[in-house]
C-alpha positions as CSV (number, residue, x, y, z in Angstrom):
1,M,-11.4,12.7,-10.2
2,Q,-14.7,13.8,-8.6
3,K,-15.1,10.4,-6.9
4,L,-11.5,10.7,-5.6
5,M,-12.2,14.1,-4.2
6,L,-15.5,12.8,-2.6
7,V,-13.6,10.0,-0.9
8,I,-11.0,12.4,0.4
9,L,-13.7,14.8,1.7
10,L,-15.5,12.0,3.5
11,F,-12.3,10.8,5.1
12,M,-11.4,14.3,6.3
13,V,-14.9,14.6,7.8
14,M,-14.6,11.3,9.6
15,V,-11.2,12.2,11.0
16,A,-12.3,15.7,12.1
17,T,-15.5,14.4,13.9
18,P,-14.9,13.5,17.5
19,L,-15.7,10.0,18.6
20,P,-18.4,9.6,21.2
21,A,-17.2,9.2,24.8
22,V,-16.8,5.7,26.0
23,A,-17.5,4.9,29.6
24,Q,-15.3,1.9,29.7
25,E,-11.6,1.9,28.6
26,P,-10.9,-0.3,25.6
27,V,-9.0,-3.5,26.1
28,Y,-6.1,-4.0,23.8
29,A,-4.4,-7.3,23.0
30,E,-0.8,-7.6,24.1
31,E,1.7,-6.9,21.4
32,H,5.3,-8.1,21.5
33,F,7.8,-6.9,18.9
34,Y,10.9,-8.8,17.7
35,R,13.7,-8.2,15.2
36,A,13.9,-11.1,12.7
37,R,15.8,-12.2,9.6
38,V,14.2,-13.6,6.6
39,L,15.7,-17.1,6.0
40,E,13.5,-18.2,3.0
41,V,10.6,-17.1,0.9
42,K,8.6,-20.3,0.3
43,E,5.9,-19.0,-1.9
44,T,4.6,-15.7,-3.3
45,E,1.0,-16.0,-4.5
46,E,-1.3,-13.4,-6.1
47,K,-4.9,-13.6,-5.0
48,E,-7.6,-11.9,-7.1
49,H,-10.6,-10.5,-5.3
50,E,-13.7,-8.7,-6.6
51,F,-12.4,-5.2,-6.0
52,F,-8.6,-5.6,-5.4
53,T,-5.6,-7.8,-5.9
54,A,-3.6,-9.1,-2.9
55,I,-0.1,-10.6,-2.8
56,E,0.6,-13.1,-0.1
57,Q,4.1,-14.4,0.8
58,E,4.9,-17.4,3.0
59,V,8.2,-16.7,4.6
60,V,10.5,-18.4,7.1
61,V,12.1,-16.1,9.6
62,E,14.5,-16.4,12.6
63,L,14.0,-14.1,15.6
64,T,17.2,-12.2,16.3
65,S,16.2,-10.3,19.4
66,G,14.3,-10.8,22.6
67,P,13.9,-13.8,24.9
68,F,13.1,-16.1,22.0
69,R,16.1,-15.3,20.0
70,G,16.9,-18.1,17.5
71,K,13.4,-19.4,17.2
72,V,12.3,-20.1,13.6
73,L,8.8,-19.2,12.5
74,T,6.7,-19.4,9.3
75,I,4.7,-16.3,8.8
76,Y,2.7,-14.6,6.1
77,N,3.2,-11.2,4.5
78,T,0.2,-9.8,2.7
79,F,0.0,-6.5,0.8
80,F,-1.8,-4.8,-2.0
81,P,0.3,-3.9,-5.0
82,G,0.3,-0.3,-6.0
83,D,0.3,1.0,-2.4
84,P,3.9,2.2,-1.8
85,V,3.1,3.3,1.7
86,Y,2.6,-0.2,3.1
87,D,3.6,-2.8,0.6
88,F,7.0,-4.4,0.5
89,I,8.2,-7.7,-1.0
90,L,10.4,-9.7,1.3
91,E,13.6,-11.4,0.2
92,A,16.0,-13.8,1.9
93,G,18.5,-12.0,4.1
94,Q,16.4,-9.0,4.9
95,E,15.9,-7.8,8.5
96,I,12.3,-7.1,9.5
97,I,10.2,-6.4,12.6
98,V,7.5,-8.9,13.5
99,V,4.7,-8.5,16.0
100,E,3.2,-11.3,18.1
101,I,-0.3,-10.7,19.3
102,G,-1.4,-12.3,22.5
103,E,0.6,-14.1,25.3
104,A,4.4,-13.9,24.7
105,G,5.9,-17.1,23.5
106,L,2.8,-18.8,22.1
107,F,3.3,-17.3,18.7
108,E,-0.3,-18.0,17.7
109,Q,-0.6,-14.8,15.8
110,V,2.6,-13.4,14.3
111,H,2.7,-10.8,11.5
112,V,5.2,-8.7,9.6
113,Q,5.1,-5.2,11.2
114,D,7.7,-3.3,9.1
115,M,11.2,-3.3,7.7
116,A,14.0,-3.0,10.3
117,R,15.2,0.6,9.9
118,D,16.6,1.4,13.4
119,R,20.2,0.4,12.6
120,G,20.5,3.0,9.9
121,V,19.4,5.6,12.4
122,Y,21.8,4.3,15.1
123,Y,24.7,4.4,12.6
124,L,23.9,8.0,11.6
125,V,23.7,9.0,15.3
126,A,27.1,7.4,15.9
127,V,28.7,9.3,13.0
128,F,27.2,12.5,14.3
129,L,28.6,12.0,17.8
130,I,32.0,11.0,16.4
131,A,32.1,14.1,14.2
132,L,31.2,16.3,17.2
133,L,34.1,14.8,19.2
134,V,36.7,14.9,16.4
135,V,35.9,18.4,15.2
136,G,34.7,20.0,18.5
137,R,36.9,18.0,21.0
138,M,35.9,19.4,24.4
139,K,33.3,21.7,22.9
140,G,31.9,18.7,21.1
141,L,31.7,16.7,24.3
142,K,29.9,19.6,26.0
143,T,27.5,19.7,23.0
144,I,26.7,16.0,23.5
145,I,26.1,16.6,27.2
146,T,23.7,19.4,26.5
147,L,21.9,17.3,23.9
148,V,21.4,14.5,26.3
149,V,20.0,16.8,29.0
150,T,17.7,18.6,26.5
151,I,16.3,15.3,25.2
152,Y,15.9,14.1,28.8
153,L,14.0,17.3,29.7
154,I,11.7,16.9,26.7
155,F,11.0,13.1,26.8
156,W,11.1,12.5,30.6
157,V,9.8,15.8,32.0
158,L,7.8,17.8,29.4
159,L,5.9,15.0,27.7
160,P,4.9,13.1,30.8
161,L,3.7,16.3,32.5
162,L,1.7,17.3,29.4
163,L,-0.1,13.9,29.5
164,E,-0.9,14.5,33.1
165,G,-2.8,17.7,32.1
166,Y,-0.4,20.5,33.1
167,S,-0.5,23.8,31.2
168,P,1.5,23.3,27.9
169,I,2.6,26.9,27.6
170,L,3.9,27.3,31.1
171,L,5.6,24.0,30.9
172,A,7.2,24.8,27.6
173,V,8.5,28.2,28.8
174,G,9.8,26.6,32.0
175,I,11.5,23.7,30.3
176,A,12.9,25.9,27.6
177,S,14.3,28.3,30.1
178,V,16.0,25.5,32.0
179,A,17.4,24.0,28.8
180,I,18.6,27.4,27.6
181,A,20.5,28.2,30.8
182,F,22.1,24.7,30.9
183,I,23.1,24.8,27.3
184,Q,24.6,28.3,27.4
185,F,26.5,27.9,30.7
186,V,27.9,24.5,29.7
187,I,29.0,25.6,26.2
188,G,30.1,29.1,27.2
189,G,31.2,28.6,30.8
190,L,30.1,30.4,34.0
191,N,30.7,34.0,32.8
192,L,28.9,37.1,31.7
193,K,28.9,36.0,28.1
194,S,26.7,33.0,28.9
195,L,24.5,35.1,31.1
196,V,23.9,37.5,28.2
197,A,23.2,34.7,25.8
198,T,20.8,33.0,28.2
199,L,18.8,36.2,28.9
200,G,18.7,37.1,25.3
201,T,17.6,33.6,24.2
202,I,14.9,33.4,26.9
203,A,13.5,36.8,25.8
204,G,13.3,35.6,22.2
205,V,11.6,32.4,23.1
206,V,9.0,34.2,25.3
207,V,8.3,36.7,22.4
208,A,7.9,33.7,20.0
209,G,5.4,32.2,22.4
210,L,3.5,35.4,22.9
211,M,3.3,36.0,19.1
212,A,2.1,32.5,18.6
213,F,-0.6,32.9,21.2
214,W,-1.7,36.3,19.9
215,A,-1.8,35.2,16.2
216,G,-3.3,31.8,17.1
217,S,-6.1,33.3,19.0
218,L,-6.7,35.9,16.3
219,A,-6.8,33.1,13.6
220,R,-8.8,30.9,15.9
221,L,-6.4,28.0,15.5
222,T,-7.8,24.8,17.1
223,G,-4.5,22.9,17.6
224,F,-5.9,20.0,15.4
225,G,-3.9,21.0,12.3
226,S,-2.2,17.6,12.1
227,H,-3.4,14.0,12.1
228,E,-1.3,13.3,15.1
229,A,-3.1,15.9,17.2
230,Q,-6.4,14.5,16.0
231,M,-5.4,11.0,17.0
232,L,-4.2,12.3,20.4
233,F,-7.6,13.8,20.9
234,F,-9.2,10.4,20.5
235,M,-6.8,9.0,23.1
236,D,-7.0,11.9,25.7
237,Q,-9.5,14.7,25.4
238,T,-8.3,16.5,28.6
239,I,-5.2,17.9,26.9
240,D,-5.2,21.6,26.0
241,F,-4.6,21.2,22.3
242,R,-4.3,25.0,21.5
243,G,-1.8,25.3,24.3
244,L,0.0,22.2,23.0
245,L,0.3,24.0,19.6
246,F,1.9,27.1,21.2
247,A,4.2,24.9,23.3
248,G,5.4,23.2,20.2
249,I,6.2,26.6,18.6
250,I,8.2,27.6,21.7
251,I,10.2,24.3,21.7
252,G,10.6,24.4,17.9
253,S,12.1,27.9,17.9
254,L,14.4,27.1,20.8
255,G,17.3,25.8,18.8
256,A,17.6,28.7,16.3
257,I,17.1,31.4,19.0
258,T,19.7,29.7,21.2
259,D,22.1,29.8,18.3
260,I,21.7,33.5,17.7
261,G,21.9,34.3,21.4
262,M,25.2,32.6,21.8
263,S,26.6,33.9,18.5
264,L,25.9,37.5,19.5
265,A,27.2,37.1,23.0
266,S,30.4,35.6,21.7
267,A,30.8,38.4,19.1
268,A,30.3,40.9,21.9
269,T,33.0,39.2,24.0
270,E,35.4,39.2,21.1
271,I,34.8,42.9,20.3
272,K,35.3,43.8,24.0
273,Q,38.6,41.9,24.1
274,A,39.8,43.6,20.9
275,C,38.7,47.0,22.2
276,P,38.8,47.0,26.0
277,D,37.9,50.7,26.2
278,I,34.9,50.4,23.9
279,R,31.8,52.3,25.1
280,P,28.5,50.5,25.8
281,R,26.7,52.3,22.9
282,E,29.5,51.3,20.5
283,L,29.4,47.7,21.6
284,V,25.6,47.6,21.3
285,N,25.9,49.0,17.7
286,G,28.6,46.5,16.8
287,V,26.6,43.5,18.1
288,F,23.5,44.9,16.4
289,N,25.4,44.9,13.1
290,V,26.5,41.3,13.6
291,G,22.9,40.4,14.7
292,R,21.4,41.8,11.5
293,D,23.5,39.5,9.3
294,T,22.9,36.5,11.6
295,M,19.2,37.3,11.8
296,G,18.8,37.1,8.0
297,T,20.4,33.7,7.7
298,M,18.8,32.2,10.8
299,A,15.3,33.4,9.9
300,N,15.7,31.7,6.5
301,T,16.9,28.6,8.3
302,L,13.8,28.5,10.5
303,I,11.4,29.1,7.7
304,L,13.0,26.7,5.3
305,A,12.9,24.0,8.0
306,Y,9.1,24.3,8.2
307,V,8.7,24.5,4.5
308,G,10.8,21.4,3.9
309,A,8.6,19.4,6.3
310,A,5.5,20.7,4.6
311,I,6.5,20.0,0.9
312,P,4.2,17.0,0.4
313,M,1.3,19.1,1.7
314,L,2.2,22.0,-0.5
315,L,2.4,19.7,-3.5
316,L,-1.0,18.4,-2.7
317,V,-2.5,21.9,-2.5
318,M,-0.8,22.9,-5.8
319,G,-1.7,19.6,-7.6
320,Y,-5.4,20.0,-6.9
321,E,-5.2,23.8,-7.7
322,I,-7.1,24.7,-4.6
323,D,-8.2,28.4,-4.4
324,W,-5.8,30.5,-2.3
325,L,-8.6,31.9,-0.1
326,K,-9.5,28.4,0.9
327,V,-5.8,27.4,1.4
328,I,-4.8,30.3,3.7
329,N,-7.9,29.7,5.8
330,M,-7.3,26.0,6.3
331,D,-6.3,25.2,9.9
332,I,-3.3,23.2,9.0
333,I,-1.9,25.9,6.6
334,A,-2.5,28.7,9.0
335,T,-0.9,26.7,11.8
336,E,2.3,26.3,9.7
337,F,2.4,30.0,8.9
338,V,2.0,31.0,12.6
339,R,4.6,28.4,13.6
340,G,7.3,29.6,11.2
341,I,6.6,33.4,11.5
342,A,6.2,33.5,15.3
343,G,9.5,31.6,15.7
344,S,11.2,34.1,13.3
345,I,9.8,37.1,15.3
346,G,11.2,35.6,18.5
347,L,14.5,35.2,16.7
348,I,14.4,38.8,15.6
349,A,13.5,40.0,19.1
350,A,16.6,38.2,20.5
351,V,18.9,40.4,18.5
352,P,18.2,43.8,20.1
353,V,17.8,42.3,23.6
354,T,21.1,40.4,23.4
355,A,22.8,43.5,22.0
356,I,21.6,45.8,24.8
357,L,22.4,43.2,27.5
358,S,25.9,42.9,25.9
359,G,26.5,46.7,26.3
360,Y,25.2,46.7,29.8
361,F,27.0,43.6,31.2
362,L,30.1,43.3,29.0
363,A,31.1,47.0,28.4
364,G,30.0,48.3,31.7
365,R,27.8,51.3,32.4
366,R,29.3,54.7,31.6
367,R,28.0,58.2,31.4
């Protein structure tokens, strides 16, 4: 056990230590990926080495995608038994992903990259879209449109601008505001209800970002609480990683806060229609009561989403019985706490803001 802990400690030190700057950009060999189907497993051989045992499979595959579709290749699949992360035994009929290293079409170096999993993802996405259309009809179609636009804003606007070195926090707030306005007005229509939902949601997202910035600065979070951030540091050291952390919190809380903003604005509209002569203060109180119930469930939803993603890490901490003082002061643990709680505070802040805006815009000002 002591040797295992020593190995883990050395690995963490190696990961956390920045690599020296290299004057010349590294040159990478070309990689070309293809979908393939296993036709035949010719041989499975176990090779004993001094410190480990390796299993090597000689397999015949047929490429089923790309410009060389139909080409039959013989490749090797080597793995080490007992490592469930990387090892998999190939069988005839399986679909896999192979990678060719070097010039395309020569196939001098071809290896098994991974199992083909994308079709399962595509089928699930198709079921999701069909369910939206069947149940939601026109609202479902509007939801799909807002999803496409939101994904476009994140992948084709936010991420490229982040890589170019723009401020992560300002970008996240700007992109989130645009996404919120588009989502609320497409789903709710061009009316006061959508305006109230938009303003309330933006207020909640801004509060979440401010809370994350304040708590992150107080806790001296580095932004390197995940292995992905550490790998990104090795790729590009000009990115503001603390700002990237706060930007992630803003984007991560966007969905839940948008939900509560529209829910409260819709509730206010229904109350106003049921009681046209309702006074602003009464409408605010009614929306506030609805918001308290919604706030409780949505806060749980947000926290549980983060806890669910962190279960392997939590099990690791409990399994090694690490002292709580050490655990709570670990960057990765503190980051998850700030991420979940800052988002929840933003969600809570959206409740009174949306309620007050509902009374002002929907009930009208009265003395």
